[in-house]
C-alpha positions, 0 to 999 in steps of 0.5 A, a space after each residue: 713588441 711582437 716577435 716573428 714566429 720561427 717554427 722548429 725545423 722538421 726532422 725525420 725520426 726512425 723508430 725502428 718499426 714499420 709504418 708512420 706516425 704524426 708528431 704533436 706539431 703536425 710534422 709527419 714522422 716517417 718510419 721505415 718498414 721493419 718486420 721482426 719477431 718479438 722475444 720476451 727475454 732480454 737480447 742475446 747481447 745482454 746489453 741494457 740498451 734495447 734497439 727494438 721498441 717492442 723489446 723495450 715495451 716488453 721490458 717495461 711490462 716486466 718491470 711495472 706489471 710482472 703478472 702481465 709479463 708472466 701471462 705473455 711469457 706463458 703464451 709465448 712458451 705454449 706457442 713455442 712448445 706447440 711449434 716444436 711438437 708439430 715440427 717433430 711429428 710426421 704429417 698424415 694425409 689429413 693434417 699435422 699430427 699433434 698426439 695419438 692414443 694406442 690401444 691393444 686388445 685381445 693381447 695374449 688371448 681371444 678378444 670377446 665382445 665387450 665395452 670399455 676394454 682397456 685402461 682409459 687414455 687421458 688426453 694431455 696434449 695439446 695444451 689448448 682446447 679443441 684439437 681435431 681428430 685426423 684418423 683412426 687406424 686398426 689391424 688384427 695380427 691374428 684374425 679368427 680362422 675361417 671367420 664370417 664376422 668382421 671386427 667392429 671397433 668403437 672408440 668413445 670420448 668422455 669430457 666429464 671424467 668418465 661420467 658420460 661417453 660418446 662415440 667419436 664415429 658417426 652411426 655405423 661408421 666405426 672401424 670395421 676389419 673384414 673377416 680373416 684380414 690382417 690389413 690395416 683399416 683407416 677411418 677418417 670420418 668422425 662424428 660432428 662437433 664436439 665429438 670429433 675433437 679432443 682437449 686436455 682432460 678428455 678420456 678415451 676408451 675402446 670397445 668391441 661391438 656386437 656383431 664381431 667375431 670373438 676368436 681374434 687376438 692381437 688387435 691394435 688401434 691407433 687414434 691420431 689428432 692434430 691440425 687439419 690441412 
């Protein structure tokens, strides 16, 4: 004896996330939109009941795949650190500064023409690969009196632990301080990739090139890099 088929009444289900899905019976399930940030930690309330499905997913990953959870946590930590670093730095015309290197040459005496003058600057931040150079700024506090030659300053980068070096500037585009000038000189044009970028582990060096006067002192140069705007 056959029985009449009585379908299960359809119900709306709120999953707490944006979008919509379809149930296995073909009944549409409407989900109201919601946009929320995902936090890899537990909720502020400390409750064991997680109201956010993504939060529940993260806790599930933490329990059943600790290595994946640790990887996700490192990604979130790196992004948080990057955001904080950018927020705490002052923008320049070319972008948001992430970090900088400062070189002082001719300190306490005349600076002769020389390559690789100071200790190497070792790039440690940002933690991701490839951050663009934004500007190089230099000035001379005590220029040579009545000098007829400029100061031509080059900055070089090594990505193989000082085995090979390449200028960060295009040919003829190095920092050039005019004779007898104490004004700052700003350079914003750099060599083509990859020489216009820095990554963790890179080294930076500074040189005073041939054609410069050798009777100037107290010369400071600052190289800044970050995210262009």
